[in-house]
N, C-alpha and C positions, 0 to 999 in steps of 0.2 A: 370388562376388564380390559379387553382389548382397546376399546375406545379408549378408554382413560390414558391407557400408554401410548396410543396414537396422538392423543390431544398431548401429552407431556413432553413427546419427540417433536413435535411442531413447535412448540412454546419455548423450547430449549433453542431450535434453530433460530425463531423469532427474536430471542432476547440476547443472543450472542455478542459478547464485545470482549475487547482486549483491555488490559490494564497497563497503566504506565511501567509497572514494573516487570511487567511480563516479557519474555522474549517470544520472537517468531514460532521457534523452534515449539515453546510451551504452548503458546496460541493454536498452532496448527495442529498438534496432538489432543488438544481437547475439542477443535472443529472437525477433526477427521472422525472423531470417535461420535459426533451429532451427524455429520452425513452418513457414515455406517449405519447408524440406527436410524435413521432415515430410509435408506434404500433397506435396510431389512423390513422395513414396515410399507415397502412397496412405493413410498414417495420419493420420486428420480426426478432430479433439477436438472439443468443444462450445465454447463460448464460456466457460462457467463453468469447465470444465477448466483451458483457457488461462489464464484470468485470474487461478484461483486459484494455479496453478504460479507465475505470475509474482509477485504480491504476498506469497505465502510465500515467496518469494527473496529480498525486501527485508530491509534490514538493522534492526536492533531499534528505532531512531527512528521507524519507518513505524508501529509497534503500534497507535497512535490511528487513523490513517487506516485502516488494514487491519480494524479492528473497526467503523469507521461502514461501511464498503463491505459488510461481509461481514453486518452486521445489517439492512441495509436491502433486502437482496436484490437491489441492483442489478448484482453481479457476472453474474448469467445472462443480462442483456440486453444490456451494454455489449458493443460490440467492441472488440476489442485497442487500436485508434487513440483510441480514447474514454478508456479506462483508463489508457493512456501521458498523453494529453491532461489528464485529473485529476489525475493524479499529478504531473505535472510544476507544475501551477498548486500545488501544495501543498510543492515541492521546497524552497522557503527559508524555511517555516516550520518545517519539519523539520531542516535545517540547523541554524537557530539553536536549536531546542529540544535539537538534540545537542551544540551550543556551550556551552548554558546548564547542561546537565545534566554535563559532563564537565569543568565549573569555568574556562571559558572566560572571556573579558572581561565577559558578562552573567550571569556565575554569582547565583544568588540564595543568599543566606545563611540558612538557618533553621534553628530549633532543634526545631520540631514535625515531626510525621510526614511523611516523605517524600510518602507519597501523598497526603495531605491538602493540604500545600503546593503539590505540582504540579496537583493537580485544581482547586484553587481559583487558582490563579494564570496561568499562560501557557496550560495545556491548555483553562482555561475560555474564553480571550480567544479561541483558536484556533479551536474548536469554533461559540463561538456567531461568529465573523465567517464562519468557515465557512458557517453557517447563513443568515446573514442576505442578503437580497439574494432572489436567485429561489429558494435552497431546490432547488438540485439533487438533493438524497438524499431528499425529501420523497416518500413511495410510502404507498399504501395510508393514508391517512390517518396517517403517521407523521410527526407534526412535529419539529421540531428538539429539543424538551425531550425528546422519547421516546427520540431518537438519541443526545442529550446523556447521558442516564442511562443507555445501553447501553455509550455509549464510556467512561463513568466506571468502571462495573462491570468493565469488562474491564481499564482500565489499573489498578485496585486488585487484580485477581489476581494 
C-alpha cells in the first residue's frame, strides 16, 4: 500500500501542469500539496528542482519570465514561496501579452516580422519595467541590459 501511494505521489509530481485559465495562486496551491506529499514520503528535492518543475509547467505566455529567471541563476536560491510571489507579480503582464498575441482588444497589427515587432514593443516595455527600481534579478554584475539581451535571444529562438 505504501509503495502504491509513493508511486502515486511521484506520478503527480512528474505530470504536474498548469492550465491556461489557472492563476499562479491556484497552480501554486496545487503544487505545494504535491511537494508536501513528496516530503511526507521522504522525497526531498532541491529548490532548483522544484522551481524548474514549476516554471516549466507554466503555459507558453510565461516564456520570457522563465528565460529571465533561468538566465540569472536565481532559481537555485529562491524558495518556492518566493518564486510564487515573483510570478504573481508579473501575472497581469503575462495575461495582457497573451490577450494581445491572441488578437484580443489590445492586439497589435504589424506587417513586420513578429519577433521584431514583439521584441521592440510590449516585450521591451515589460522587461525594462521589470528591471527598473530595485532590480531584483541583478546578480553577479548582470544588469538589466544583460538580462534584456538574454530574454530577447530566448524569445527569438
